[in-house]
N, C-alpha and C positions, 0 to 999 in steps of 0.2 A: 357617616358623611359629616366631613369637620363644616362647624359653623364660626362666624360671627355673628357676635353680639353687637357690631356694629348698628345692624341691620336688624333689630329687635328690639333695646331699646335698655336703661335701666331705671329704675327709679329709685333715685337722687336724696331723697326723702328718711331711705333706709342707711345710705353710705354718705354722707353728707358730713361728718369728722374725717372721714379717714379718705373724701375728697380733696376736702382741704388741705389733710394731715400731704397725699401726695402733692399738691400744690404748692403748699410753702416749702416741701423737701426738698424743690427744686431748685426753686431759688435760691435757699439757703443754699446746698451744694451748690451750684454753680458761684456764689461767690466767691465760700471757699475754695472751690478750685484757680479762678485765678487767682484770687488770694499769695495761695499755695503756689502755682506757677509763676507770680515774680520774683520768687525768693530761688527756682530752679528754672533751668533750658524748656523749654517750648517740647512735647513732645512727637517724637512721628511712629506711623508705623508706614513697613516698608512696604512701597506694591501700594501705597493706594496716598493719593495727592491729597490730600486732605489734612488741614489747618489744626488745631490742639481742641479747638471749642465745639467742632463740628465732632471729634471724634466724642466728646465729652457724653453731646444726647445722641450718641447711635450707640455708646455704651449706657448711657440709663434709657433707651429702647429696648435692651436687647435682655435687657434683666429681664424683662415680658414676654419674651417671643417665642411664643410655642403654639401649638396647635390644639386643639380639644374636640370633643366629640362630643355629639348632641346628648351623648346620655350623663357627660360630667357636668357639661354644660346647666343641664337639668339640672339633676345631684350638691351639686354644689350652689349654684345663684336662684336658680330658679324652683319655684313650687307649682303652678299650672300652665296650660297654654290656654288662653286666652280669644277666640280670631286670632290669631297670627300672631299671636302677641304671647312671649313668655314675661310670667308675671312674678316680678323678681322675691326670693324671701324676707322677709321682712326682719332675720335675725340675723341675715347676711350680713356684715358691718361694710366687704367689698367689696368694689365694683368688679370686674368682670379683667383677666389684664388686659385688653385692647384700651379700655377707656383709662386705666390707669396710665398709660403711657399718652394716648392722645387730647385726654384736657387738661395737664397741666402744661404738656407742648402748647399748646394750644393758646396758652394764657401769659406762657413766657415770652417776654419782649424778648428777650436775649436768644431765645431760639428763633424770632421774625428772622432780626439781623444775622444773625448768622448765617440764616442759608436763605437771604433775601425775601421772604415771602411777600407776594403783594399783601394787601389788605383782605384782596379776595379771593385767600386761597384760602382752601377749606382747614389749615397746619394754622392757622391766622384768626383767631377768635375778634368780632368786629371790636367789644367790648371786653378786656383782660380786666378779669379777678384776681386781682394781687393782698391775697391773703399779711405780706409784711411790709 
């Protein structure tokens, strides 16, 4: 069975440092991207009607876009199944891949602007957590 960790949750206490790194990383990399874009022409992908800003965020999400089995999820991220919730292994420092994409994206003001996310959108955190 293929599962999404979005329905199970993550123990943020054990992944906090890496969550901060992912959140800050997308902010810093987007700034670097915009700086580099000033010195070169904006790029396009033939057949896609997307601006370079949209492509940046799609590329960011693509690096963690894959499916995994319940066994993999259990073995890599979780140690026990209690009342319908997989309790995260406290020695794993990383959130599962889908959280490593959606968390920083939801906190990104740039993402919200590029994709015109409304404040009520799932992809737009009501309170943005900015680390830089």
